C-alpha positions as CSV (number, residue, x, y, z in Angstrom):
1,X,0.0,0.0,0.1
2,X,1.4,3.3,-0.9
3,X,0.8,6.4,-3.0
4,X,0.5,6.2,-6.7
5,X,1.9,8.8,-9.2
6,X,0.6,8.8,-12.6
7,X,2.6,10.9,-15.3
8,X,3.6,10.7,-18.8
9,X,5.6,13.4,-20.6
10,X,3.5,12.8,-23.8
11,X,1.0,15.1,-22.2
12,X,3.4,18.0,-22.6
13,X,3.6,17.5,-26.4
14,X,1.0,20.1,-27.5
15,X,1.1,23.9,-27.5
16,X,-0.6,27.1,-28.7
17,X,0.2,27.4,-32.5
18,X,-1.0,31.0,-33.0
19,X,-1.2,34.1,-31.2
20,X,-4.0,34.3,-28.4
21,X,-3.3,36.3,-25.2
22,X,-6.3,34.5,-23.4
23,X,-4.5,31.2,-23.8
24,X,-0.8,32.0,-24.0
25,X,-0.4,30.9,-20.3
26,X,-1.5,27.3,-21.1
27,X,2.0,26.0,-21.9
28,X,3.8,22.4,-21.5
29,X,6.0,23.9,-18.7
30,X,2.8,24.1,-16.6
31,X,3.1,20.2,-16.1
32,X,6.8,19.8,-16.5
33,X,7.7,21.9,-13.5
34,X,5.4,19.9,-11.2
35,X,7.0,16.7,-12.3
36,X,10.5,18.0,-12.1
37,X,9.8,19.4,-8.5
38,X,8.4,15.9,-7.5
39,X,11.6,14.4,-8.7
40,X,14.0,16.9,-7.1
41,X,12.5,16.5,-3.9
42,X,12.5,12.9,-3.9
43,X,8.8,12.5,-3.6
44,X,8.5,10.8,-7.0
45,X,10.7,8.2,-5.7
46,X,8.5,7.4,-2.8
47,X,5.5,6.8,-5.0
48,X,4.2,3.9,-6.8
49,X,4.4,4.6,-10.5
50,X,1.3,3.7,-12.4
51,X,1.4,3.7,-16.3
52,X,-0.9,5.9,-18.2
53,X,-3.6,4.5,-20.6
54,X,-5.9,6.4,-23.0
55,X,-9.6,6.7,-22.2
56,X,-11.8,4.8,-24.6
57,X,-14.8,6.1,-26.3
58,X,-17.0,4.5,-23.9
59,X,-15.1,6.2,-20.9
60,X,-15.4,9.7,-22.5
61,X,-19.1,9.3,-23.3
62,X,-19.7,8.9,-19.6
63,X,-19.5,12.8,-19.4
64,X,-19.7,14.1,-23.0
65,X,-22.0,13.9,-26.1
66,X,-21.2,11.6,-28.9
67,X,-21.4,14.5,-31.3
68,X,-18.8,16.5,-29.4
69,X,-16.4,13.4,-29.1
70,X,-16.8,12.9,-32.8
71,X,-15.9,16.5,-33.6
72,X,-12.8,16.4,-31.3
73,X,-11.7,13.2,-33.0
74,X,-11.2,15.1,-36.3
75,X,-8.8,17.5,-34.8
76,X,-5.5,15.5,-35.5
77,X,-6.3,15.8,-39.2
78,X,-7.1,19.5,-39.3
79,X,-4.9,22.2,-41.0
80,X,-3.8,25.2,-38.7
81,X,-6.6,27.1,-40.2
82,X,-9.1,24.4,-39.6
83,X,-8.0,24.2,-36.1
84,X,-8.2,28.0,-35.4
85,X,-11.8,27.9,-36.8
86,X,-12.7,25.0,-34.8
87,X,-11.5,26.7,-31.5
88,X,-13.6,29.8,-32.2
89,X,-16.8,28.0,-31.3
90,X,-15.6,27.4,-27.8
91,X,-14.3,29.7,-25.0
92,X,-10.7,30.3,-23.9
93,X,-9.4,27.1,-25.3
94,X,-7.2,26.0,-28.2
95,X,-6.6,22.8,-30.1
96,X,-3.5,21.2,-31.5
97,X,-3.1,18.1,-33.7
98,X,-1.8,16.2,-30.7
99,X,-4.4,17.6,-28.1
100,X,-6.9,14.6,-28.7
101,X,-4.5,12.2,-27.9
102,X,-3.3,14.0,-24.8
103,X,-6.7,14.5,-23.6
104,X,-7.5,10.7,-23.9
105,X,-4.3,10.2,-21.9
106,X,-5.3,12.8,-19.3
107,X,-8.7,11.3,-18.6
108,X,-7.2,7.7,-18.7
109,X,-4.6,8.7,-16.1
110,X,-7.6,9.7,-13.9
111,X,-9.2,6.1,-14.5
112,X,-6.0,4.4,-13.8
113,X,-5.9,6.2,-10.5
114,X,-9.4,5.1,-9.6
115,X,-8.6,1.4,-10.5
116,X,-5.5,1.4,-8.6
117,X,-7.1,2.9,-5.3
118,X,-10.4,0.8,-5.7
119,X,-8.6,-2.6,-6.3
120,X,-6.3,-2.0,-3.2
121,X,-3.1,-1.6,-5.2
122,X,-2.5,1.7,-3.6
123,X,-4.0,3.7,-0.7
124,X,-4.1,7.0,-2.6
125,X,-2.6,8.8,-5.4
126,X,-2.1,11.7,-7.6
127,X,-2.3,12.0,-11.5
128,X,-0.4,14.9,-13.1
129,X,-2.4,15.6,-16.4
130,X,-2.8,18.1,-19.2
131,X,-5.0,19.2,-20.6
132,X,-7.0,20.0,-17.4
133,X,-10.6,19.2,-17.3
134,X,-13.1,20.8,-14.8
135,X,-14.2,23.6,-17.3
136,X,-15.1,21.2,-20.2
137,X,-18.9,20.6,-20.4
138,X,-21.0,17.8,-22.0
139,X,-20.6,19.3,-25.6
140,X,-18.0,22.0,-25.3
141,X,-14.4,22.5,-24.7
142,X,-13.7,25.5,-22.4
143,X,-11.0,27.1,-20.3
144,X,-8.0,25.0,-21.7
145,X,-10.1,21.8,-21.1
146,X,-11.0,19.2,-23.7
147,X,-12.5,16.2,-21.7
148,X,-13.8,16.6,-18.1
149,X,-11.3,14.1,-16.4
150,X,-12.8,14.2,-12.9
151,X,-16.5,13.9,-14.1
152,X,-15.4,11.1,-16.3
153,X,-13.6,9.4,-13.3
154,X,-16.6,9.9,-10.9
155,X,-18.9,8.2,-13.1
156,X,-16.6,5.4,-14.0
157,X,-16.2,4.8,-10.3
158,X,-19.7,4.7,-9.8
159,X,-20.5,2.4,-12.8
160,X,-17.5,0.0,-12.4
161,X,-17.4,-0.2,-8.6
162,X,-20.9,0.5,-7.7
163,X,-19.9,3.5,-5.5
164,X,-23.0,5.2,-3.9
165,X,-21.3,8.4,-3.0
166,X,-18.6,10.6,-4.4
167,X,-17.1,13.8,-3.1
168,X,-15.3,16.0,-5.5
169,X,-13.1,18.8,-4.1
170,X,-12.1,21.6,-6.4
171,X,-9.5,23.8,-5.0
172,X,-8.6,26.1,-7.9
173,X,-8.5,29.9,-8.6
174,X,-11.4,29.2,-11.1
175,X,-14.8,27.6,-10.6
176,X,-15.2,24.4,-12.4
177,X,-18.4,25.0,-13.9
178,X,-18.3,21.8,-16.1
179,X,-18.2,19.5,-13.0
180,X,-21.0,21.4,-11.4
181,X,-23.2,21.2,-14.6
182,X,-22.4,17.5,-14.9
183,X,-23.7,16.7,-11.2
184,X,-26.0,19.5,-10.3
185,X,-29.1,17.1,-10.3
186,X,-27.1,14.1,-9.0
187,X,-27.4,13.5,-5.1
188,X,-24.8,10.7,-5.4
189,X,-22.1,13.2,-6.1
190,X,-21.2,16.1,-3.9
191,X,-19.2,18.9,-5.7
192,X,-17.5,21.4,-3.3
193,X,-15.4,24.3,-5.0
194,X,-13.5,27.1,-3.4
195,X,-12.7,29.7,-6.0
196,X,-11.9,33.4,-6.7
197,X,-15.3,35.1,-7.9
198,X,-15.1,38.8,-6.9
199,X,-18.8,39.4,-7.3
200,X,-18.9,37.7,-10.8
201,X,-16.1,39.9,-12.2
202,X,-13.5,36.9,-12.3
203,X,-13.5,34.3,-15.0
204,X,-15.7,32.5,-15.9
205,X,-18.0,35.3,-14.8
206,X,-21.0,33.0,-14.0
207,X,-23.8,33.5,-11.5
208,X,-23.7,29.8,-11.2
209,X,-20.4,30.1,-9.6
210,X,-21.9,32.0,-6.4
211,X,-22.8,30.3,-3.0
212,X,-26.5,30.3,-3.7
213,X,-26.3,27.7,-6.6
214,X,-26.7,24.5,-4.6
215,X,-27.8,22.0,-7.2
216,X,-31.2,21.3,-8.5
217,X,-34.1,18.7,-8.3
218,X,-32.8,15.6,-6.4
219,X,-29.3,17.1,-6.5
220,X,-30.4,20.1,-4.5
221,X,-28.0,20.5,-1.5
222,X,-25.2,18.6,-3.1
223,X,-23.4,21.5,-4.7
224,X,-21.3,23.8,-2.4
225,X,-19.6,26.9,-3.8
226,X,-17.3,29.1,-1.6
227,X,-16.8,32.1,-3.9
228,X,-13.8,34.4,-2.9
229,X,-15.1,38.0,-3.4
230,X,-12.2,40.0,-2.2
231,X,-8.4,39.2,-2.7
232,X,-6.6,39.6,0.6
233,X,-3.4,37.6,0.8
234,X,-2.6,38.8,4.3
235,X,-5.3,36.6,5.7
236,X,-5.4,33.6,3.3
237,X,-4.0,31.0,5.6
238,X,-6.7,31.9,8.1
239,X,-9.4,31.9,5.5
240,X,-8.3,28.7,3.9
241,X,-8.1,26.9,7.3
242,X,-11.7,28.3,8.0
243,X,-13.2,26.9,4.7
244,X,-11.5,23.5,4.9
245,X,-12.1,22.8,8.7
246,X,-15.6,24.5,9.3
247,X,-17.3,23.8,5.7
248,X,-15.4,21.0,3.8
249,X,-14.5,18.6,6.5
250,X,-17.9,18.6,8.3
251,X,-19.6,18.2,5.0
252,X,-17.5,15.2,4.0
253,X,-17.9,13.7,7.5
254,X,-21.7,14.0,7.2
255,X,-21.4,12.5,3.7
256,X,-19.8,9.3,5.0
257,X,-22.4,9.0,7.8
258,X,-25.6,10.0,6.2
259,X,-26.7,10.5,2.5
260,X,-29.4,12.7,3.4
261,X,-27.2,15.2,5.3
262,X,-28.4,18.0,3.0
263,X,-31.5,18.5,5.1
264,X,-29.3,19.1,8.3
265,X,-25.7,20.4,8.0
266,X,-25.9,21.7,4.4
267,X,-28.1,24.7,5.4
268,X,-25.6,25.4,8.1
269,X,-22.8,25.4,5.6
270,X,-24.6,27.8,3.4
271,X,-25.0,30.2,6.2
272,X,-21.4,30.2,7.1
273,X,-20.5,30.4,3.4
274,X,-22.7,33.4,2.9
275,X,-20.9,34.9,5.8
276,X,-17.5,34.2,4.7
277,X,-18.1,35.6,1.2
278,X,-19.7,38.7,2.5
279,X,-16.6,39.3,4.5
280,X,-14.2,38.4,1.6
């Protein structure tokens, strides 16, 4: 029993091929520096190396439409002009002849991690992947994301291992709206996101990223957003601890004990979240 580390340098083999200021920060080095840091500090040697595999069509269709998948499949054969035109129908993303292959590896790495943990080969693990996933939606790429790796992994785990409850914790400067949309009516998956919001002025500029969007229908109460409305780095450690210890951990604990926790703890969490975001 150990900690898995899943990484393949192949996922760095795509980049922006034209000028786009919105996408120029999405570079291969984002992934390389993480892998190099793990090696330099000796952490990689302490992990169990797990090979990457490509996600299959069936895997990807767990979270995406067939029409979208078939469209992305054509990108390796597109000219530069075709890729630029294809990209224009989506927001803040770009395509490259190798990005479809890399996106399948990214999703497949998440699935390899699920398999490794669920079969007892490792206790836990980490997958270093590119492209990322939490902005991509059922039929659209978005925010540098092609396939929604975490959403695919969650549905794969439910399907293959009959899991009844899944908690997704999204700690990122941006809200992962793609994950939220995927599970907003699903009470078996709780999505928790802490993200910069600034009263909807920060990307992706969505009302759905605010604290009062809590899921819908049967999934009402199983979506928790903690939007950060005022950037104040002086108190970030205190704010982080408050969010994690007083919202996330109690929610996770209740999720383990009782699947109907939304009627009890959830409303307390929403009151606390509202107070926090009002102050921040």
